[in-house]
N, C-alpha and C positions, 0 to 999 in steps of 0.2 A: 444506587452510584457509591462510591468509596469515600471514607470520612477525609474531612478537609484537612488533616495530618500531612497530607501530599504536600509537596513544595512546588509541583505542577500536573497539571491536566490537561494530557494531549488527546486530539482527535485524529484518528487514522481511516482514512479513504482509500479507497484501490479500484483500479480495474473499473474505472468510470465508460471508456469505450466513447467518446463523442464523437460526434460530427463537427463539420463547419456550422450546419444549418441545425438550429436547437430543434427542428420537428424530426428527426429523421428518427425511425426506430432500427434496433439491430434485435435479432430472434423476438421480435413484437413487442418490444421495451424501448420506451422513449428514454434516454438515456440519459440526456441533459436533464428532462425531468424527474427521474428518479435520482440522481446526484443532488439537483435542487432540494428533495423531499427529504434526505438523509442529512444534507446540512440543517434544513429548517428544525427536524426533529431532535438533533446532536444539540443545536444552539440553543434550545429551547429548554433544553436538560441543564445548561451549564455554560457558561463563556469559557472555551478553549484557552488554556495558554499558547498554543500552537497547534498548528494544525499538518499533517503530514500526508503526503500524496505520494502512493509509491507503486508509482506505474500504470502503464498500458493507460493512462487517462484518454489517448485517443484512437480512434478505430480508424479514422482519417487522419495521418498526423501530419497538418498542415498550421501555421501560420494561426489562420482562422481559428481552427479549433481548439489551439491552445489560447487564444484570446475569449473563447468561450468557457472555456475552463476557468478563467482568471476571475473573469466577469461575475462566473457564476458564483465561486468561492465568495468573492468581495461582496456580494449581494446579502450573505449572511455574519462572513465574519472578516475583521478588518487587521488582524493580529498576525503572528512573525507564522511563516509558511517555509516547509522543507519538500521539495520534491526531487523523487529519481525515477528515471526511465525504464519503462518495461517493453518488451517486445513486439508491441505494436506500436511503440514511437519511434520518432526519429530522433538520432542523439543531439545534434548540430541545430535542428530546429528547436528542440524541446529546450536544450539549455539558454537558445538565444530571446526564450519567450516568457521563461518561468523560474522562479527562486529556486535554486539549488544549494544555496550554502547552508553549512553546517549551521547548529543553533546552540545558542547557550540558556539554559534554564534555569536560574539559582545555581544549585553545585552541580548539575546535570549537564551532560555535552548531549546532543542531539547529530549524529552524524550518517549522513546518507552514502552507500556504497553503490555503485553505478555495476549492474549484473549483467545488463541487454547488451547484445551486439546486433547494429542494422542488420534487417531483413532474415535475422535466425529466431528459433523459438524458444529455443534453451536457452541456459543462462550461464555466464561464464564471466569472472571477476577479471583473468590476469596478470601479470606479475607488477606491472605499474600501478595498477590501483590496489593490488594488496598492499602495494611499498607506501602507497599515498592513507591506506587506513592505517596500517600499522604507525605511521608516524602522528596520524589524529586521534589515536587511542594514547599516545604518549604521554601523560598529563594525570594533575590529582583529579579524582571525583569520578564516580560513573557514569557511562557511557551508554546508551540506548544507539543501537545501530539499526539504518531501515536499506532494505531495497525490495526488490521485485520479487527475484524467483528465492526458490526454497534451496538451502544448499543438502538436504538430504530426501531421500524416500518418504512419503507421508501415507503412503499406502493406494494410493489410487494409481494403477500400473502408469494409465497412457500420460498422466500428468508427470509420473515420477522420473520418466526419459527424458523430459527436459527440466529437470534441476541442475543448478550450477555443477558446470563438469567439475571445476576445480573447487568442491564446496567443501573437499576436507582441509583446504590450506585456508580457506576464509575463518572455518570454525578453528583451526589453529590457533589462527591471531587472535579472532574476539576471546576465545578461552584462556589466552595467556595475558589477557588484558581484563580490566573491571566492566565487563558486558553484562548485566545480568539478562540481557535481552535482546533478540533479533527480530523485528517484526518485518513482515513481507506482505506481498498479495500472490497474482498470478494464477491460485489453485480456486479461486472464487468458491472456498467455503471455508469453513471456522478450523484452525488447528492450533495443539499446545502441546509442543513436543520437549519434556522437560530433561534436557540434556546439561550439562555445565552452563552454556550459552541458553537460556531458554529460547525456544521458536516457537513465533505467533504469527499464524496464518489467519488473514481478515476478509470474511466475504466482500465480495463485489457489491458496487452501490447499483448496480443493476442486477444480471440474471447470475445463477447460482450454477456450478456445476456437481455431479452427485458424487457423492463418497462413496470409494471402494469397488468402483467400476474399471473393468477391462479397455472400454472404450467410451469413445466420448457420450456423455451424457447430462442432460437438464433436469435440476430437482424443482421442486415447487418453493423454495426455500426463500423467502424476500430478501430484498434490498439490505444492507448490513455496515455496519461501520463499528470501530473500535476503541474504547479509550483507554489511554493508557497513563497513569496515576504514579508520579515517578514522587517516591519518598524521599525527603532529606537521608535517610539512613541507607541508601542505595538501594534499595528493594521497592518491584515494582509491583501494583495492583492492576488488574486490566479485567474488561468484563466486555464480553460484543453483544450489540444490540442490534434490532431490525426494526422495520416498520411494519406491523404486523397487517395493515389493512391497506397496504399497497396493492394495485391490480398489475398483475403482471402480463397478461396476454400474451402467454408463449407462442411464438410461431417459426417452428424451427427450417420454415422456408425462406424465412426476414432474413437477409443479409446484408440491410442498410439501404432503408427507403422512406422518403418522405409520406 
């Protein structure tokens, strides 16, 4: 873990793919159990100053699913939470059920950007959300921005087609402000793209997608999460961690069953 010179230690979880029934599996993985295992492991390492949940929290985007997410988180962590929606989430249901307000942590701000469009796999920000983000970034101190989709290609072709269609506009807004990093999900794998605004992709709390593949493929990487250590000088130290002994039981025919 990073040294305690950081002003804030932030835990990111993403792509939980929950159902209303905590016993339901997806591709053979009990997604509620894997989320709980991630939270348990992370919170044993240290107590986060905040938790970020970066989309696809639901596979079945119902109020009951989002209640299950909140209950699972609160069983392990009672501090500040910021959630942003993904392509499997439903915008209005998500916003009504989950904490979506930006956070202040020491001299840092953590700002969410909505990259999702209901019932569309790919990402888009749009003019109004870009304007809102630009206004949120107009202030002193460093800002961590979090969203669901990636604004650039990461080298996995079947995922790259779903990147943010106006990603260049998003990058211009972030590059023009004090944004050391943008943390995201969606790709179910680790990524670290060293652009002026560093792009940090985080593994799913359940199953992972294989990198550098032309078509959909699952690999055997374990459930993961990311720590983001936000230092007072405006720099970010970060690492991805995984639950090495978690039993995945991958079953590609399983599209969501009890």
